[in-house]
C-alpha positions in Angstrom: 55.3 -16.5 -19.1 59.4 -16.8 -19.8 61.7 -16.4 -17.3 65.2 -16.5 -17.0 67.1 -20.0 -17.5 66.7 -21.6 -13.4 67.7 -25.2 -14.6 71.0 -26.3 -12.6 74.3 -25.4 -14.4 75.5 -27.6 -18.0 79.1 -27.6 -18.0 79.1 -24.1 -16.2 76.6 -22.8 -18.3 73.2 -22.0 -18.6 71.3 -24.7 -20.4 68.7 -22.4 -22.5 70.1 -19.3 -23.1 66.6 -17.6 -23.9 65.0 -18.3 -21.1 62.4 -21.1 -19.8 58.8 -21.2 -19.7 56.0 -21.2 -16.8 53.3 -21.8 -17.3 50.5 -20.8 -14.5 46.9 -22.9 -14.1 44.5 -20.2 -15.3 42.6 -20.8 -12.0 43.1 -22.9 -8.9 41.1 -25.7 -8.3 39.4 -26.2 -4.9 41.9 -27.9 -2.8 44.4 -25.3 -3.4 42.3 -22.5 -3.2 40.8 -23.4 0.0 45.3 -24.6 0.9 46.0 -20.5 0.1 43.0 -19.6 2.5 43.7 -22.0 4.9 47.8 -21.0 5.3 46.5 -17.6 7.2 44.3 -19.9 9.8 48.1 -22.0 10.4 50.0 -19.1 9.9 48.3 -16.7 12.5 47.7 -19.9 14.4 51.4 -20.7 14.6 53.0 -17.0 15.2 49.4 -15.0 16.8 52.3 -11.7 15.8 52.0 -12.7 11.8 52.3 -9.6 10.6 50.3 -8.7 7.1 53.4 -9.1 5.0 54.0 -12.6 6.8 50.7 -13.4 5.5 50.5 -12.0 2.0 53.6 -14.1 1.7 52.8 -17.5 3.1 50.1 -16.5 0.5 51.7 -16.0 -2.8 54.1 -19.9 -1.7 50.7 -21.5 -1.7 49.9 -19.8 -5.5 53.0 -20.8 -6.7 53.2 -24.7 -5.2 49.8 -24.9 -6.7 49.6 -22.2 -9.7 52.8 -24.1 -11.7 51.5 -26.1 -14.1 54.6 -26.1 -16.5 57.8 -25.4 -17.4 60.7 -26.7 -19.4 62.6 -26.5 -16.2 65.2 -29.8 -16.5 67.6 -31.9 -14.2 71.5 -32.1 -13.8 70.8 -35.2 -15.9 69.1 -32.7 -19.4 65.7 -34.9 -18.8 62.7 -33.0 -17.8 61.1 -31.8 -14.5 57.8 -32.1 -13.1 57.1 -28.8 -11.6 56.0 -30.8 -8.6 55.7 -28.7 -5.1 59.8 -29.9 -4.0 60.7 -29.3 -7.7 58.9 -25.3 -7.4 61.0 -25.2 -4.1 63.9 -26.5 -6.0 64.2 -24.9 -8.6 62.3 -21.6 -8.8 61.7 -20.2 -4.9 65.8 -20.9 -4.3 66.2 -18.2 -6.8 64.5 -15.2 -5.4 64.9 -13.0 -8.5 62.4 -15.0 -11.0 60.6 -16.4 -8.2 59.6 -12.6 -7.2 58.5 -12.5 -10.5 56.7 -15.5 -11.5 54.7 -15.1 -8.3 53.6 -11.4 -9.0 52.1 -13.4 -12.0 50.2 -15.5 -9.3 48.9 -12.8 -7.6 47.4 -11.1 -10.4 45.5 -14.1 -11.0 44.5 -15.7 -7.6 44.1 -13.1 -5.5 41.1 -12.2 -5.9 39.6 -15.7 -6.2 41.3 -16.8 -3.1 40.3 -13.6 -0.3 37.1 -12.6 -1.6 35.1 -14.9 -0.1 37.2 -14.6 2.8 36.6 -10.5 3.4 33.1 -11.3 2.5 32.3 -13.9 4.9 34.5 -12.0 7.5 31.9 -8.5 6.3 29.1 -11.3 6.8 30.2 -11.7 10.4 30.5 -8.1 11.4 27.0 -6.6 12.2 26.5 -3.3 10.5 23.4 -2.2 11.6 23.6 0.4 14.3 23.7 -0.6 18.1 21.5 1.6 20.1 22.7 2.4 23.9 26.0 2.2 24.9 28.3 -0.2 23.8 31.3 -0.6 26.9 31.3 -3.2 29.3 29.3 -2.3 32.3 31.3 -2.3 35.5 29.6 -4.5 37.8 27.6 -1.7 40.2 24.5 -1.7 38.6 21.3 -3.5 39.7 21.1 -6.7 37.7 18.3 -7.1 35.4 16.6 -10.3 37.2 14.0 -12.3 36.1 10.6 -11.4 37.0 8.8 -14.3 35.4 9.9 -16.7 38.0 8.4 -16.5 41.8 10.5 -15.3 44.6 10.5 -15.8 48.5 10.1 -12.2 50.1 9.0 -13.7 53.1 9.2 -16.7 54.5 6.4 -16.3 57.2 2.7 -15.6 56.2 1.0 -12.2 57.7 -2.9 -12.6 58.5 -4.0 -11.2 55.3 -1.3 -13.7 53.5 -3.1 -15.3 50.4 -1.2 -19.1 50.4 -0.2 -19.4 46.0 1.1 -22.0 44.3 2.1 -22.6 40.9 -0.2 -24.0 37.7 0.5 -27.0 36.0 0.9 -23.9 32.6 3.1 -21.4 35.2 0.8 -19.3 36.7 -0.6 -19.1 40.0 -3.4 -19.8 41.6 -4.4 -18.2 44.4 -6.5 -19.8 47.5 -8.3 -17.3 50.2 -7.2 -17.9 53.7 
């Protein structure tokens, strides 16, 4: 894509009067895609009140830092600048108007590949089947549902017509008449 020149001025003049050329990767590699996804988790961990706009801005910045494959930017000495993350921050992200233009293109290229797995994971973690019965928490005033599979002691003094019972190794009871 063609953009206005973002190179440092040379003698007060634009180095590329016809603009610079930036090429974005066709798609992000695994590591770059995962890093962009993790940007959301890190941002929310650092700032639980981060807005959707903050998250989208951080994602777009991640797209730019990983997505620029090549460019025609040259430094103050007229030497080509590799599109490293520090160079992208220095030359591209510091020029808001140009960065927004490239960001829009990067967002169009990478958004679906980065966000689709997250939205799919979020929808799979939700219960999409109807729930039977109330879903509100109880207030604790109702009787608890006791587990009746284990024996309980209801009396400590044997009565005249009481049978003696003991647990069998299989978990049932063995009764013996008095």
